[in-house]
N, C-alpha and C positions, 0 to 999 in steps of 0.2 A: 343220023350218022351211023356208019358201020361200027359195031361193037369193038372189033379188033383195032380199027383206026382210033377210036376214042381211047381205048386202053393204051395204045402206043403213044398217043398225044400226052396222056396223063403221065406215062412213064418218062417221056422226054422232058416234060415240064418239071416233074419232081426231081429228075437228075440235074436239071439246070439250077433249080433252087438249092439242092444239096451242095453241088459243086460251087456255085456262085456265092452262096452264103458263107461257105467254108473259106473261100479265098478272101472274100470281103472282110470277114471278121478277123481272119489271120492278119491281114494287112493292117487293120486298125490296132490290134494288140501289139504287133511288132513296132509300128510307128509310135504308139503311146509309150511302150517300154523304153524306147530310145530317148524319151524326154526326161526320164528319171524324176518325174513329179508325181508323187503318190496320189494326190487329189485328182490329177488328170487321168492317171492309170485307173483309179477307182471308177471314175465316170465311164471310161471306155469299157472296162471289164463288166460293168453293170449292163451296158448295152449288148456286149458280146454274149453274155450269159442269157439275156432275154432273147436275142436272135436265135440262139441254139434251141431254146424251148419253143419258140414260135414258128421257126422255119426249118431248121436242120432236123429236129426230131421227127416232125410229121413227114417230111420228105424222106427221111431215112427209113420210116416204116412203110411208106407207099412204094418205095423202090423194090423191095423184094416181093411184095404182094403183086404189083403189076408185072414185074419181071417174070415171076413164076407163071402167072396167068398167060402172059404172052408166049412163053415157051410151050405151054399146053395148047393154046389156040393155034399156034403156028405149026404144031406137030413135030417140034424138035424132040429128040431123045433127051431125057433128063441128065444123061451121062455123056453128052457130047463133050469132047475135050475142052473146047473154048468155054463151055458153060461151067465145067468143073473149075477151071481157072478163075472164071468170073466169081463163082461162089466163094472160093478161097480168098480172092482179093477183097471181096466185100466184107468178109469176116475180119480180115486183117485191118481194113479201114475202120471197122466198128471197134475192134480191140484197141486201136490207137485213139479213136474219138472218145470212147467212154471215159478213160482217165483224163483226157484233155478237158472235158466238161468239168470234172471235179477240180482240176487244177485252176481253171478259170474262176470257179466259185471261191477257191481258197485265195487266189490273188486278189479278187474283188474284196473279200473279207479282210485280208491282211492290210489292204490300203485304205480301208474305211477310217475316217476320222484321223488320218495321218496328214500332217502338213510337212512339206519338205521332201527329202530324198525317199526313194522307194526302199522299204525294208529289205534286208538281205535275203530273208526267207522267200519273199515274193520274187526276187530276182532268180533265186535257185529254182523255184517252181516254174518260172518262165522258161528257163533253159531246158527243162524236161518237156514242157509244153511244146516248145519250138522243135525239139528233136522228134517228138511223136507226130508232129504235123506232116513231116516229110514222107514217111511211109504211107500215110493215109492219102496224101495228095498224089503220090506216084501210083498207088493202087487204083484210085478213081480214074486217073488219066489212062491207065492201061485198060480199065474196064470200058471206058469210052471207045478205045480202039477196038477192043474185042466185039463190042456191040455193032460197030460199023462194019468191020471186016469179016467177022465170024470165020476165022481161019481154021483150017483143018488141024493145025499144030502137030499132033502126032497121031499115029494110027490109021 
């Protein structure tokens, strides 16, 4: 297979894993938190944390590596406006995701061995987690658009 197409396939596959796992785990956490059952939330949070380590983290590392290689192989300039915006949005998504992982771990730990309602601190951390998810989701959505359209933007 052509090296460029192989790299492009890997880039698309890893973006799908990154985006899909993010949406899937977010849905699970939101759904679990609305039950307000600490034991249930703990089980879901355990799975969400594990999914982040098994799927999101590797895909998040593959994305910039394959993306930069594709830029080089395709002959784009590193400072094309749509690429600069892509880099900035990816950094934004990462800056939202990194604390989200920590918050998920804290929620998991706060709900361990708790029967009954969700501890108030876990609920507070969830609200922060939820708020951080939106900029990351929007950033990745815009990145998808940029990858498909490669608009001139400015200049």
